C-alpha positions in Angstrom: -0.1 0.2 0.1 1.3 3.2 -0.8 1.8 6.2 1.5 -0.8 8.4 -0.3 -3.3 5.7 -0.3 -2.6 4.8 3.3 -3.2 8.5 4.1 -6.4 8.7 2.1 -7.7 5.6 4.2 -6.5 7.4 7.4 -8.5 9.9 6.8 -11.6 8.0 5.9 -10.9 6.0 9.4 -10.6 9.3 11.4 -14.1 11.0 9.9 -15.6 7.8 10.8 -14.3 8.2 14.4 -15.5 11.6 15.0 -19.2 10.1 14.4 -19.4 7.3 16.4 -23.0 5.7 16.9 -24.3 3.0 19.2 -26.2 -0.4 18.0 -29.1 0.4 16.1 -28.5 4.0 15.5 -25.6 3.6 12.7 -27.3 5.9 10.2 -24.8 8.6 9.6 -21.8 6.0 9.5 -23.8 3.6 7.1 -24.0 6.9 4.6 -20.5 7.5 5.1 -19.7 4.0 4.0 -22.1 3.8 1.5 -20.9 6.9 -0.2 -17.2 5.8 -0.4 -18.3 2.4 -1.7 -20.0 4.0 -4.6 -17.0 5.9 -5.6 -15.4 2.2 -6.4 -18.1 0.5 -8.7 -19.8 -2.3 -7.1 -21.9 -4.1 -9.3 -24.4 -3.9 -6.6 -24.8 -2.3 -3.3 -27.6 -3.1 -0.7 -28.6 -0.7 2.2 -30.6 -0.9 5.4 -29.5 -4.6 5.7 -31.0 -5.8 9.2 -31.1 -2.2 10.3 -28.4 0.1 9.0 -26.3 -2.5 7.2 -24.3 -1.8 3.9 -23.1 -4.5 1.4 -21.3 -3.9 -1.8 -21.0 -6.9 -4.3 -18.3 -7.4 -6.9 -18.6 -10.1 -9.2 -16.3 -12.6 -11.1 -16.5 -13.2 -14.7 -18.1 -16.7 -14.4 -19.9 -18.4 -11.8 -18.2 -19.7 -8.4 -18.2 -19.3 -4.6 -19.3 -16.1 -2.7 -16.8 -14.8 -0.2 -18.1 -12.3 2.4 -15.8 -10.0 4.5 -17.7 -8.6 7.2 -16.8 -5.5 9.3 -19.0 -3.8 12.1 -20.5 -0.1 12.1 -21.2 0.7 15.7 -19.4 2.1 18.4 -19.8 2.3 22.3 -21.7 4.1 24.5 -18.4 5.5 26.8 -17.2 8.9 26.6 -14.0 8.9 25.0 -11.1 10.4 26.5 -8.6 11.9 24.0 -6.8 15.1 22.9 -6.8 13.7 18.9 -8.2 16.4 16.6 -10.3 13.4 15.3 -11.9 12.6 18.7 -15.5 11.9 19.0 -17.9 14.9 18.4 -20.5 12.6 19.9 -20.9 13.1 23.7 -21.0 9.7 25.6 -20.3 7.6 22.0 -16.9 6.4 21.3 -15.3 4.1 18.6 -13.4 2.5 21.4 -13.7 -1.1 20.2 -11.7 -0.2 16.7 -14.7 -0.8 14.7 -13.7 2.3 12.6 -10.6 0.7 11.8 -12.1 -2.6 10.9 -14.4 -0.6 8.4 -11.5 1.0 6.8 -9.5 -2.3 6.4 -12.9 -3.8 4.3 -13.3 -0.3 2.5 -9.7 -0.9 1.5 -10.7 -3.8 -0.6 -13.4 -2.0 -2.7 -10.7 -0.3 -4.5 -8.8 -3.0 -5.3 -11.7 -5.0 -6.6 -13.1 -2.0 -8.7 -9.8 -2.4 -10.5 -9.8 -6.2 -10.8 -12.5 -8.3 -10.4 -12.3 -11.7 -9.0 -11.7 -14.5 -11.6 -15.0 -16.2 -10.7 -17.7 -15.9 -7.8 -18.6 -12.9 -6.0 -17.2 -10.9 -3.3 -19.7 -9.3 -0.5 -18.1 -6.3 1.5 -20.5 -6.3 4.4 -20.7 -3.6 7.0 -22.9 -5.0 9.8 -24.8 -3.1 12.7 -25.2 -3.4 15.9 -22.5 -6.0 16.9 -22.0 -4.9 20.4 -25.5 -5.9 21.6 -25.3 -9.1 19.6 -28.3 -8.6 17.6 -26.8 -7.6 14.0 -25.5 -10.6 12.5 -28.7 -12.6 13.0 -30.9 -9.4 12.1 -28.5 -9.3 8.7 -29.0 -12.9 8.1 -32.8 -12.7 8.9 -33.4 -9.8 6.3 -34.8 -10.9 2.7 -32.0 -9.4 0.9 -29.4 -11.4 2.5 -30.7 -14.3 0.0 -28.9 -12.1 -2.6 -25.6 -12.2 -0.9 -25.9 -15.7 0.9 -22.0 -16.6 1.2 -20.2 -19.8 0.9 -17.3 -18.4 3.1 -17.3 -15.6 5.7 -14.2 -14.1 7.1 -13.7 -11.4 9.7 -11.4 -9.9 12.0 -11.0 -8.3 15.7 -7.8 -5.8 16.7 -6.1 -7.2 19.7 -4.8 -5.0 22.1 -1.9 -7.0 23.8 -0.8 -8.7 20.9 2.5 -7.3 19.3 1.4 -4.8 16.5 0.6 -6.5 13.0 1.1 -10.2 15.0 -1.9 -12.1 13.7 -3.2 -15.4 15.4 -6.1 -17.7 14.6 -8.1 -20.2 16.9 -8.5 -23.4 15.8 -12.2 -24.4 16.5 -13.7 -22.4 19.3 -12.7 -19.0 18.7 -14.8 -16.5 21.2 -17.4 -17.4 24.0 -21.0 -17.6 24.2 -22.6 -15.2 26.5 -25.8 -13.8 28.0 -27.1 -11.5 30.2 -29.3 -12.1 32.7 -31.8 -9.7 34.1 -33.8 -10.9 37.1 -36.4 -8.6 39.1 -37.5 -9.9 42.4 -40.9 -8.7 43.6 -42.1 -8.8 47.2 -44.0 -6.2 49.2 -43.1 -2.8 50.9 -43.6 -1.9 54.4 -43.0 1.2 56.4 -39.4 1.0 57.8 -40.6 0.7 61.4 -42.3 -2.2 60.5 -40.4 -4.4 58.2 -42.3 -7.4 59.5 -45.2 -6.1 57.4 -43.7 -6.2 54.2 -41.8 -9.1 52.1 -38.3 -7.6 51.7 -36.2 -9.1 48.4 -32.9 -8.0 50.7 -32.3 -11.6 52.0 -32.7 -12.9 48.3 -30.3 -10.4 46.8 -27.7 -11.4 49.4 -27.9 -15.0 48.8 -28.2 -14.7 44.8 -24.9 -12.5 44.2 -22.5 -15.2 45.5 -24.7 -18.1 44.8 -25.0 -17.2 41.0 -21.3 -16.3 40.6 -20.4 -19.5 42.3 -22.0 -21.4 39.5 -19.3 -20.0 37.0 -16.3 -19.7 38.7 -14.1 -19.5 35.4 -11.1 -21.7 34.9 -9.6 -23.7 32.2 -10.9 -22.9 28.8 -12.6 -26.2 27.7 -15.9 -27.5 27.0 -16.9 -27.3 30.6 -16.0 -23.7 31.2 -18.3 -21.5 32.7 -18.3 -17.7 34.2 -21.0 -15.7 36.0 -20.1 -12.2 36.4 -22.3 -9.8 38.7 -22.8 -6.5 36.7 -25.3 -4.4 38.2 -27.6 -4.7 41.5 -30.2 -2.4 42.9 -32.5 -2.8 46.0 -35.5 -0.6 46.9 -35.9 3.2 46.8 -33.4 5.4 47.9 -35.2 6.6 51.1 -35.2 5.8 54.8 -38.7 5.6 55.6 -39.6 2.4 53.1 -38.4 -1.2 53.7 -37.9 -2.2 50.2 -40.2 -4.5 48.0 -38.1 -4.7 44.9 -35.0 -5.7 43.8 -32.9 -6.4 40.4 -29.7 -8.1 40.1 -27.9 -8.4 36.4 -25.5 -11.4 35.7 -23.3 -12.0 32.6 -23.6 -15.8 31.6 -20.1 -17.2 29.7 -19.2 -20.4 28.1 -17.3 -21.8 25.6 -19.9 -23.8 24.0 -23.7 -23.3 23.3 -24.6 -26.5 25.0 -22.7 -25.7 28.2 -24.7 -22.2 27.9 -28.1 -23.9 28.0 -26.6 -25.8 30.9 -25.8 -23.1 32.7 -28.9 -20.9 32.1 -30.9 -23.7 33.6 -28.7 -24.0 36.6 -29.1 -20.4 37.4 -32.7 -20.3 36.8 -32.8 -23.2 39.5 -31.0 -21.5 42.0 -32.9 -18.6 41.3 -36.8 -20.4 41.9 -35.1 -22.1 45.1 -34.0 -18.9 46.8 -37.1 -16.8 45.5 -39.5 -19.7 47.1 -37.9 -19.6 50.5 -38.1 -15.9 50.7 -41.8 -15.6 49.5 -40.8 -13.8 46.2 -42.1 -13.6 43.0 -39.6 -12.7 40.1 -39.1 -12.4 36.3 -36.1 -13.1 34.2 -35.1 -11.6 30.6 -32.2 -11.6 28.5 -30.2 -9.4 26.5 -26.8 -9.1 24.5 -27.1 -12.8 23.6 -24.2 -14.3 21.7 -24.0 -17.8 20.4 -20.3 -19.5 20.5 -18.1 -18.2 17.7 -16.6 -21.2 16.0 -13.8 -21.0 13.0 -14.7 -23.7 10.6 -11.4 -25.9 9.5 -11.4 -25.0 5.7 -12.1 -21.6 6.4 -9.2 -21.3 9.0 -6.9 -22.6 6.5 -7.8 -20.3 4.0 -7.0 -17.4 6.5 -4.0 -19.0 7.6 -2.7 -19.3 3.8 -3.9 -15.8 3.4 -2.1 -14.4 6.2 1.3 -16.4 5.2 1.0 -15.2 1.6 0.6 -11.6 2.6 3.8 -11.7 4.8 2.0 -12.2 8.2 2.2 -15.5 9.4 -0.4 -16.6 11.6 0.1 -18.1 15.1 -2.5 -21.1 15.6 -4.0 -21.0 19.1 -6.0 -23.9 20.9 -7.8 -21.7 23.4 -10.7 -19.4 22.4 -11.0 -15.8 23.7 -13.1 -15.2 26.5 -15.4 -12.3 25.1 -18.2 -12.8 22.7 -18.8 -11.7 19.1 -21.9 -12.0 17.1 -20.0 -13.4 14.0 -20.7 -16.7 14.9 -23.8 -16.5 13.6 -22.5 -16.5 10.1 -21.2 -20.1 10.6 -24.9 -21.0 10.6 -25.0 -20.2 6.8 -21.3 -20.4 5.7 -17.7 -21.7 6.3 -16.4 -18.7 8.8 -13.6 -17.9 10.4 -12.1 -14.6 12.1 -8.4 -13.9 12.9 -6.9 -11.5 15.5 -4.8 -8.7 14.6 -2.2 -7.3 17.2 -2.9 -3.7 18.1 0.3 -3.5 20.2 1.2 -4.9 23.5 1.1 -1.8 25.4 -2.1 -0.4 24.1 -5.1 0.5 26.0 -7.5 -2.5 26.1 -10.9 -2.3 24.3 -13.8 -0.4 25.6 -11.2 1.6 27.5 -12.1 5.3 27.1 -8.5 6.2 25.7 -8.5 3.3 23.1 -7.9 4.1 19.5 -7.4 2.1 16.7 -3.7 2.1 15.4 -3.8 3.6 11.6 -0.6 1.3 10.8 -2.7 -2.1 10.8 -4.9 -0.6 8.0 -2.5 -2.2 5.3 -2.1 -5.4 7.3 -5.6 -6.4 7.7 -6.8 -5.4 4.0 -3.9 -7.6 2.4 -5.0 -10.7 4.7 -8.4 -10.3 3.7 -7.1 -9.8 -0.3 -5.0 -12.8 0.0 -8.0 -14.8 1.4 -10.3 -14.1 -1.3 -7.5 -14.5 -4.1 -7.1 -18.1 -2.4 -10.7 -18.8 -3.0 -11.8 -17.0 -6.1 -8.4 -16.8 -8.0 -7.0 -20.0 -7.6 -6.9 -22.7 -10.3 -9.8 -25.6 -10.2 -9.0 -28.3 -7.7 -5.7 -26.3 -6.2 -4.6 -26.1 -2.9 -4.9 -23.5 0.0 
């Protein structure tokens, strides 16, 4: 990548960085992306995919597989701490996960594809909404427009603070944990603070559930039996001295390596909840949000990405252990052979979702080169060739 082209792509990244939008609200971001893609002659462009999703399609000369390259549109509801001249202009919002960088790495492919179409098949550049809530990939796949771009292979990446800048890693098999947010509401009866015996307080249940639920998922080795329960929020009653509480809430995040273990953990958590509430004379409700299935790399797709990284000059480390965080890219494994890789953002970089995180621009040519090599491996190889 020439310095001039990198400068142009960096300017696009900085533009996107100034306008972060949270999941489901990515209208302006989608407009900027679509504007850029239209300048690079796609054969077809789809908008409004699963919300604000955008996809550009580049067709080869003959029929063949469809390769989808996916990135994310959304930012985070976190106030950015930065002195950069391209810092967020949206109060309480920030591109603090690097999705702005992911978008630009995928955008960089459009210029190459506009100049040289694949020999066969199709390339779909997908800019997906609502990754952070776990809803976006499923919404894109459920969108009737998706049938027009349904892929045979799907690839993605995520930048990785703590891994050396430009280093590449691939998980073999499980890549990201399943997770879900469990919101529990406890309902008793208020009473005067002078006569708490006349009400039904959820305080006792709350003090039992906080350690009891966490004990179900102590973490440990990242095996198929791995489970972690994290307490994220709790409240009890009203902020007053005159009322003994009648309601409470507790939020926990459940996390497992496999979807099967997630179902087991969910059942275990509900059993503990039912037992405690029966003993305390409480009613309760349960709801779930931020639900992510496990993300597992397909063997053939992993081989293609490994080949692409090697070809691009960034040989991949092969990891046997998945990452504990979650990614809704796992939804694409239900419709295609899919895999995602990690791209090192630097060993001393702030962590993802930190208020001072900022995607390193020098990674732009690395990620785009690996994707380009993976596309080439699938769509430009001789029939029967090996990756």
